[in-house]
VOVO-278363 format. One record per residue (C-alpha): residue in one letter; x negated, y negated, z. Coordinates in steps of 0.2 Angstrom, whole numbers, plus 5000, padded with zeros to 4 digits. Example, Ala and Ser with C-alpha at 12.3 -4.5 7.8 and 13.67 -1.06 7.14 Angstrom:
<kolgus>
A493850225039S493250055036
</kolgus>
This chain:
<kolgus>
X506052225008X507552284999X509152345011X509452505004X511152545013X511852375011X511352384991X512352554989X513852484998X513852304985X513752444973X515252524978X516052374982X515752324964X516452484957X518052474969X518252294962X518152364942X519252514946X520652424956X521252334939X521252474930X522152584941X523352424943X523652414924X523752594922X525052594938X526152454929X526052574911X526652684922X528152604930X528552534912X528552704903X529652764919X530952624915X530952664897X531352854899X532552824913X533652704900X533152744883X534452884881X535852784885X535252634877X535052754861X536852844865X537752664865X536652604850X537152744839X539052744842X539052574840X538252574821X538552774816X536552764809X535152844818X533852724811X534752574814X535052644834X533152674835X532852494828X533952434842X533152534855X531552464851X532152264849X533052304866X531552374877X530452204867X531652094873X531952174890X530252184893X529852004886X531151924898X530652024916X528952114917X529852264924X531552254920X533152334929X534552424922X535552244921X534152184912X534152324900X535952324897X536052134896X534452144881X535652284872X537052184873X536052024865X535552134851X537252194848X537752014846X536151974835X536552114824X538452064823X538952234829X539952164843X541252024840X541952004857X543751944854X544852064868X546351914868X547152004853X546852184855X546952294840X548152394848X549452344858X549552354877X551052384882X551352554872X551952694884X550352804890X551352944888X552052934871X550653014866X550653164878X551753284872X550853304855X549253324866X550153434881X549253594882X548053554867X546153564872X545253434865X543553484858X542153344859X541753344841X543553284839X543453164852X541653094845X542453094828X544053004836X542652874843X542252814827X543952754823X544052644838X543752444833X541952414840X542652294857X543752434861X542152584857X540952464868X542352464883X542652654880X540852714881X540452594895X541852654906X542252834901X540652884894X539352774905X540452764922X540052584923X541452474934X542552354927X541852224936X540152274929X540652264911X541452124913X539852044921X538852114907X539952054891X540551874899X542351924900X543751904914X543952074922X545652064916X545252054897X544052204902X545552314909X546752284895X545352324884X545052474890X546852504893X546952484873X545352594869X546252764876X548052714870X547152724854X546052864855X547552984863X548552914846X547052944835X546953124844X548753154843X548853134825X547653264819X545853284817X544953114813X543253114804X541853014803X542252964784X543952914787X543452814803X542052724793X543452694777X544652634790X543452514797X542952424779
</kolgus>
């Protein structure tokens, strides 16, 4: 009356249907965890250098990934970066106005090289000098010279003409060179100048 082998096959098929969705869910969670792990350091670093506050950078990190995963189930680098820029805009850390850079772009890059020639710039000095940059130039410098983004990618990310991105990066480099040539900047000095 009962076909024991067919009941056994049915039982195996049933357990396979129960396990597969669970495995699929675990696999999707693992992929999301990998996405988070592969981008979190970059997002936190950029957020920290834009805000100067570890707790605020943590909040931006969290909101960036919430925004990215809400928009796309498995966000790519571009999606995470777009979410980060949106978060900067939302929190008003970034006012993109490169039409009139805070440092004239006509400065001669060699004008400050004499005072830096033969001098090694310490990482801490450079980090402090970065704090002295206006927010927009700071972000451009970090994206281009620290993270290695191409100017075209930065232009697309920030929705700016590439010529403005080039101009802003050049202005940031000139300003950094000037700050480093003038002496030891401090984070407190940078915060006082920004206020």
